[in-house]
C-alpha positions as CSV (number, residue, x, y, z in Angstrom):
1,M,0.0,0.0,0.0
2,S,1.4,3.4,-1.0
3,D,1.6,6.4,1.3
4,C,-1.2,8.1,-0.7
5,E,-3.5,5.1,-0.2
6,W,-2.6,4.9,3.5
7,L,-3.3,8.6,4.1
8,S,-6.5,8.4,2.1
9,D,-7.8,5.6,4.3
10,R,-6.8,7.5,7.5
11,M,-8.3,10.8,6.5
12,P,-11.9,10.1,7.7
13,V,-10.7,9.0,11.1
14,V,-8.6,12.1,11.5
15,V,-11.4,14.4,10.3
16,L,-13.7,12.8,13.0
17,G,-11.0,13.6,15.6
18,Q,-10.5,10.0,16.6
19,T,-6.7,10.2,15.9
20,G,-4.1,12.7,14.7
21,W,-1.5,12.8,12.0
22,T,2.0,11.4,12.6
23,P,5.0,13.6,11.6
24,D,5.7,11.4,8.6
25,E,2.1,11.8,7.4
26,I,2.2,15.6,7.9
27,G,5.4,15.6,5.8
28,H,3.7,13.6,3.0
29,L,0.7,16.0,3.1
30,D,3.1,18.9,2.6
31,E,4.8,17.3,-0.4
32,C,1.8,15.5,-2.2
33,E,-0.6,17.9,-4.0
34,S,-3.2,15.1,-4.5
35,C,-3.3,14.1,-0.8
36,R,-3.4,17.7,0.3
37,R,-6.4,18.5,-1.9
38,E,-8.2,15.4,-0.7
39,W,-7.5,16.4,2.9
40,E,-8.9,19.9,2.3
41,L,-12.0,18.5,0.7
42,L,-12.6,16.2,3.6
43,Q,-12.1,19.0,6.1
44,L,-14.7,21.2,4.2
45,A,-17.1,18.3,4.1
46,G,-16.7,17.7,7.8
47,R,-17.4,21.4,8.5
48,V,-20.5,21.3,6.3
49,G,-21.8,18.3,8.1
50,E,-21.2,19.9,11.5
51,E,-23.0,23.1,10.5
52,A,-25.9,21.1,9.1
53,G,-26.2,19.2,12.3
54,R,-26.3,22.3,14.3
55,S,-28.9,24.0,12.1
56,L,-31.3,21.1,12.4
57,D,-33.9,21.2,15.1
58,P,-34.6,17.7,16.3
59,A,-37.8,18.7,18.0
60,A,-39.2,20.3,14.8
61,I,-38.2,17.3,12.7
62,T,-39.9,15.0,15.2
63,V,-43.1,17.0,15.1
64,G,-43.0,17.1,11.3
65,V,-42.5,13.4,11.0
66,L,-45.3,12.7,13.5
67,R,-47.7,15.0,11.6
68,R,-46.9,13.3,8.3
69,L,-47.5,9.9,9.8
70,E,-50.9,11.0,11.3
71,S,-52.0,12.5,8.0
72,E,-51.1,9.3,6.2
73,R,-53.2,7.4,8.8
74,E,-56.1,9.7,8.2
75,V,-55.9,9.3,4.4
76,R,-55.9,5.5,4.8
77,R,-59.0,5.8,7.1
78,L,-60.8,8.0,4.6
79,R,-60.0,5.5,1.8
80,R,-61.3,2.6,3.8
81,R,-64.5,4.6,4.7
82,T,-65.0,5.5,1.0
83,W,-64.6,1.9,-0.1
84,S,-66.9,0.7,2.7
85,F,-69.5,3.3,1.6
86,G,-69.2,2.2,-2.0
87,G,-69.8,-1.4,-1.0
88,L,-72.8,-0.5,1.1
89,A,-74.2,1.6,-1.7
90,A,-73.8,-1.3,-4.2
91,A,-75.5,-3.6,-1.7
92,A,-78.3,-1.1,-1.2
93,A,-78.8,-0.8,-4.9
94,L,-79.0,-4.5,-5.3
95,V,-81.5,-4.8,-2.4
96,A,-83.6,-1.9,-3.9
97,A,-83.5,-3.6,-7.3
98,L,-84.6,-7.0,-5.8
99,W,-87.4,-5.6,-3.6
100,G,-88.5,-3.1,-6.2
101,G,-89.1,-5.8,-8.7
102,G,-86.5,-4.6,-11.1
103,L,-85.2,-8.0,-11.8
104,Q,-88.5,-9.9,-11.9
105,D,-89.3,-8.5,-15.4
106,G,-86.9,-11.1,-16.8
107,P,-84.3,-10.9,-19.5
108,S,-86.8,-10.0,-22.3
109,K,-87.1,-6.4,-21.0
110,I,-83.4,-5.7,-21.0
111,S,-82.3,-3.3,-23.7
112,R,-78.9,-3.0,-25.3
113,S,-78.5,0.5,-23.9
114,G,-78.6,-0.8,-20.3
115,T,-80.8,-2.7,-17.9
116,T,-84.2,-1.3,-16.9
117,V,-83.0,-1.2,-13.3
118,A,-80.1,1.0,-14.2
119,E,-82.4,3.3,-16.2
120,R,-84.7,3.7,-13.1
121,L,-81.9,4.0,-10.5
122,S,-79.5,6.9,-10.6
123,I,-76.9,5.7,-8.1
124,P,-73.3,6.7,-8.7
125,L,-70.9,3.8,-8.7
126,P,-67.4,5.3,-8.0
127,E,-65.8,1.8,-8.3
128,L,-66.6,1.9,-12.0
129,E,-65.0,5.3,-12.6
130,S,-61.5,4.0,-12.8
131,L,-62.4,1.5,-15.6
132,E,-61.3,2.1,-19.2
133,P,-64.1,2.4,-21.7
134,A,-63.4,-1.1,-23.1
135,E,-63.5,-2.6,-19.6
136,L,-66.7,-0.7,-18.7
137,D,-68.3,-1.9,-22.0
138,S,-67.3,-5.5,-21.1
139,V,-68.9,-5.2,-17.6
140,L,-72.1,-3.7,-19.1
141,Q,-72.3,-6.4,-21.7
142,T,-72.0,-9.2,-19.1
143,M,-74.8,-7.4,-17.1
144,D,-77.0,-7.3,-20.2
145,E,-76.7,-11.0,-21.0
146,P,-79.4,-13.2,-19.5
147,M,-78.2,-15.7,-16.9
148,V,-78.5,-19.2,-18.2
149,S,-77.9,-21.6,-15.4
150,G,-80.0,-24.6,-16.3
151,S,-83.1,-23.2,-14.6
152,T,-86.1,-25.5,-14.8
153,G,-88.7,-22.8,-14.4
154,D,-89.6,-24.1,-10.9
155,D,-87.4,-21.7,-9.2
156,P,-89.2,-19.6,-6.6
157,A,-89.6,-15.9,-7.0
158,L,-87.7,-13.7,-4.7
159,G,-90.9,-12.7,-2.9
160,D,-91.6,-16.3,-2.0
161,L,-88.3,-16.7,-0.1
162,S,-88.0,-16.4,3.6
163,N,-85.6,-14.0,5.3
164,D,-83.1,-16.8,5.9
165,E,-83.2,-17.9,2.3
166,L,-82.8,-14.3,1.1
167,E,-79.8,-14.0,3.4
168,R,-78.2,-17.1,1.9
169,V,-78.8,-15.9,-1.6
170,L,-77.2,-12.5,-0.8
171,D,-74.3,-14.3,0.9
172,S,-73.7,-16.5,-2.1
173,W,-73.6,-13.5,-4.4
174,E,-71.1,-11.7,-2.1
175,G,-68.7,-14.6,-2.4
């Protein structure tokens, strides 16, 4: 290892004040332009770091970090509430459609422009706003298609079901 490499490795320790230069190292710094410039640069960097440390207010930084964390928690709570409200609104729309008889008309009354239930209800669905036009069109087309599930025609109407049976139907739709 050359003298320049040795001095370069020791410079951070000397800048931090953990040790000092030996007479031989001081002599090398006086003679070597490259080592002297590196030493001056490290001294300047050390002073900048000390000044920055003195100008920082730990209490103010702590308060700022805590405020930021609290605001992020509040944003997460609001998002959770928004999604919960959206889910409740969708469930309410479904219940209103079922009890209002919107789905008893059968598939023959469904038009290509949208379902008759959607035409009668004006409930905003924020969860559909993020969809691209092609995705939204796909969702609407699947809603327009009649459900073919091997029904025998003996299926009871929704008005004939008991409360427990209606609960099971709704639970099965929720997944």
